[in-house]
C-alpha positions in Angstrom: 53.5 110.1 125.1 56.4 107.9 127.2 56.4 105.7 124.5 56.8 108.5 121.7 60.2 109.8 123.7 61.2 106.3 124.4 61.1 105.8 120.4 62.2 109.2 119.9 65.5 108.4 121.9 65.8 105.1 121.3 69.8 104.9 120.4 70.6 103.1 117.2 72.0 99.8 116.6 75.7 99.6 116.0 76.6 96.9 113.1 77.8 94.4 115.4 75.0 94.8 117.9 72.7 93.8 114.4 74.9 91.1 114.0 74.4 90.1 117.4 70.8 89.8 117.7 70.1 88.9 114.3 72.3 85.7 115.6 70.7 85.3 118.9 67.6 85.3 117.0 68.5 82.2 114.5 70.1 80.8 117.3 66.3 80.9 119.3 64.5 79.7 116.1 67.1 76.5 115.6 66.4 75.9 119.2 62.9 75.8 118.8 63.4 73.5 115.8 65.6 70.9 117.6 62.8 71.0 120.3 60.3 70.0 117.9 62.2 67.5 115.9 63.4 66.0 119.3 59.5 65.6 120.2 58.8 64.3 116.5 61.9 61.6 116.4 60.2 60.6 119.9 56.8 60.3 118.8 58.0 58.6 115.6 59.6 56.0 117.5 56.6 55.0 120.1 54.3 54.7 116.8 56.9 52.8 114.9 57.3 50.2 118.4 53.4 50.2 118.6 53.0 49.4 114.7 55.4 46.8 115.5 53.7 45.6 118.5 50.5 45.1 116.4 52.0 43.2 113.5 53.5 40.5 116.1 50.6 40.4 117.4 48.5 39.9 114.0 46.3 42.9 114.5 43.3 43.5 111.5 44.3 44.8 108.4 42.8 47.9 108.9 44.1 48.6 112.4 47.8 47.8 110.7 46.5 50.6 107.9 45.5 53.1 110.2 49.0 52.6 112.4 51.2 52.6 109.7 49.3 55.7 108.4 49.7 57.5 111.6 53.4 56.4 111.5 54.0 57.9 107.7 52.5 61.3 109.1 55.1 61.6 112.0 57.8 60.9 110.1 56.7 62.9 107.2 56.9 65.6 110.3 60.4 64.3 111.5 62.0 64.6 108.1 60.3 68.6 107.7 61.3 69.4 111.0 65.1 67.8 110.1 65.3 69.4 106.7 64.3 72.6 108.3 67.2 72.2 110.9 69.5 71.8 108.5 68.4 75.2 106.7 68.3 77.0 109.9 72.2 75.5 110.6 73.2 77.4 107.4 71.5 80.5 109.1 73.1 80.4 112.2 77.2 79.6 110.4 76.4 82.2 107.9 74.9 84.9 110.8 78.6 83.9 112.6 80.5 84.5 110.1 78.8 87.9 109.2 79.3 88.8 112.7 83.1 88.0 112.8 83.5 90.0 109.4 81.9 93.1 111.8 84.1 92.5 114.4 87.4 92.2 112.1 86.1 95.4 110.3 85.7 97.2 113.4 89.1 96.3 114.9 90.4 97.5 111.3 88.8 100.5 111.5 90.1 101.4 115.5 93.3 100.7 113.8 92.8 102.7 110.7 91.1 106.0 112.8 94.9 105.5 115.1 97.0 105.5 112.3 94.8 108.8 110.8 94.8 110.4 114.0 99.4 109.7 114.1 99.5 111.3 110.9 97.4 114.5 112.1 98.8 115.0 115.4 102.4 115.2 112.9 100.5 117.4 110.5 99.7 119.8 113.8 103.7 119.5 115.5 105.1 120.7 112.0 104.5 124.0 111.8 105.5 124.6 115.2 109.2 122.7 114.5 109.1 124.7 111.3 108.8 127.9 113.6 111.0 127.1 116.2 113.8 126.1 113.1 113.0 129.3 111.2 113.6 131.2 114.9 117.0 129.5 115.2 117.4 130.3 111.7 116.9 133.9 111.7 119.0 134.6 115.1 121.9 134.2 113.2 121.0 135.5 109.6 119.2 139.1 111.3 122.3 139.7 113.1 124.7 142.8 112.5 127.3 140.3 113.6 128.7 137.6 110.8 130.8 134.8 112.3 131.3 131.3 110.4 130.6 129.2 113.2 127.3 130.6 113.6 126.7 130.9 109.8 127.4 127.2 109.6 125.1 126.4 112.1 122.1 128.3 110.6 122.9 126.7 107.3 122.4 123.7 108.7 119.4 123.8 111.0 117.5 124.9 107.5 118.7 122.1 106.0 117.5 120.3 108.8 114.6 121.8 109.0 113.6 121.1 104.9 114.3 117.7 105.6 112.1 117.2 108.5 109.6 118.9 107.1 109.6 116.9 103.6 110.0 113.6 105.7 106.7 114.8 107.8 105.0 115.3 104.8 105.8 111.9 103.2 105.3 109.7 106.3 101.5 111.8 106.5 100.9 110.4 102.9 102.2 106.9 104.0 100.3 106.9 107.1 96.9 107.5 105.5 97.6 105.3 102.7 98.6 102.4 105.5 94.9 103.3 107.2 93.2 103.4 104.1 94.5 99.6 103.3 94.1 99.1 107.0 90.5 99.5 106.7 90.0 97.8 103.4 91.6 94.6 104.5 94.3 94.9 103.3 97.1 96.0 104.6 100.2 94.6 105.6 100.9 95.7 109.3 104.0 93.4 109.5 106.4 95.2 106.9 108.3 97.8 108.4 107.7 101.3 107.0 111.8 102.3 106.2 113.5 99.4 104.5 116.3 99.4 106.6 114.3 99.0 110.1 114.9 95.3 110.9 118.6 96.3 110.6 120.5 98.2 114.0 122.6 101.2 112.4 125.6 102.7 114.0 124.8 105.5 116.2 128.1 107.0 115.6 127.8 107.5 112.1 126.5 110.8 110.9 123.2 110.2 108.5 120.9 111.6 106.0 117.6 110.1 105.3 117.8 110.0 101.1 115.4 107.9 98.9 117.4 105.3 97.0 117.2 105.5 93.0 119.1 102.0 92.6 119.5 99.0 94.9 122.9 100.2 97.1 125.8 98.8 99.2 128.6 100.2 101.2 130.5 98.4 104.5 129.5 99.8 107.8 131.2 98.7 111.1 132.7 95.5 109.1 129.6 94.6 108.2 128.1 94.9 104.2 124.9 96.8 104.6 122.3 96.5 101.0 119.1 98.3 100.7 117.0 98.2 97.7 115.7 100.2 95.1 112.9 102.9 95.9 113.7 102.7 99.6 113.9 105.6 102.6 117.2 104.9 104.3 119.5 106.4 106.8 122.7 107.1 104.2 126.2 107.3 106.1 126.8 111.3 104.8 130.3 110.7 103.7 128.8 108.7 100.7 126.3 110.9 100.1 128.1 113.0 97.6 129.0 110.5 95.1 125.8 108.6 95.3 124.0 112.2 95.1 126.5 113.0 91.7 125.7 109.9 90.3 121.9 109.7 90.9 121.8 106.8 92.6 120.0 108.5 95.4 118.0 112.1 95.8 116.4 114.3 98.2 113.1 114.0 99.8 111.9 116.9 98.4 113.1 116.0 94.9 110.1 115.9 92.4 110.8 112.6 91.0 111.1 111.2 94.6 107.7 112.1 95.2 106.1 110.8 92.3 108.2 107.3 93.0 107.1 107.1 96.1 103.6 107.4 95.1 104.4 104.7 92.7 106.4 102.3 95.0 106.1 103.8 98.4 109.2 103.6 100.5 110.5 100.5 101.9 111.8 99.0 98.4 110.4 96.6 95.5 111.8 93.4 96.9 113.2 93.7 100.5 117.4 93.5 100.7 118.8 92.8 97.1 120.9 89.9 96.3 124.6 89.8 96.0 124.4 89.0 92.5 122.1 91.8 91.2 123.6 93.8 88.0 122.0 96.5 89.3 123.7 96.4 92.8 125.9 99.9 93.0 129.0 99.7 95.3 128.8 103.0 97.3 132.5 102.4 98.5 133.9 101.6 95.3 132.5 104.4 93.3 133.8 106.8 96.2 137.5 105.1 95.5 136.9 105.9 92.3 136.4 109.2 92.6 139.2 109.9 95.1 142.0 109.2 93.1 140.3 111.6 89.9 139.9 114.3 92.9 143.7 114.2 93.9 144.9 114.5 90.3 142.7 117.4 89.3 144.5 119.1 92.8 147.8 118.0 91.5 
């Protein structure tokens, strides 16, 4: 009865343990073959030495025939053990590769689980943010008194709420896609999710998270910044109207952006665009062209 209980509660081995046990068994079998081969080689050396002594001493032909037959028998066994040892060496190498692959897959699964857990945590936190932001908006919109500053604050909070929720949906989709790639072993985790993460951004500039439809460039703190098409970037709000007007960017909750995100992701097609790229759009130059026409309209 105790035996059946032990079998019932015996823990099932995971893939790593199964491969480790298989490797141990193959190593043990190889060691047995190596010991047999060592004994056979020692015996073969002794048989050869004995046959050599008989031949030098001029032993009878019948005795030499028996000595040579014994030596060939041992030699055949030695060849057999040596061939078996080579075969077991290949099996050991295969078992070691299988164990290494299983460990690598375990590490990938662990990382993928952590990525998926991050996505799940964001999804759990998003409704709380939505509720808090909505409460702030309603504190103004449901009030009997209307004040322009409060109304402007409410509109800004509602815009931020929509942007954050859209960005949360987007990052959760990207995280789960990254988890799938990681689990399959073809994720490029060294590349950042956002194309602009390699470049430090000025904290003094008011920005908005936006999706690029064309490669863009603008000047910022005396330096030229370039971003590729189909990338998620923090665009200075001063450049946002002209970029939206000419359809070089679009909001994250736009239908076409969701489609482009599934097709291209959010890191851009090929890193920072070349300065000579004919498709590169200079937002500063575009803004400068728009300003004289706006002044003319006012006049």
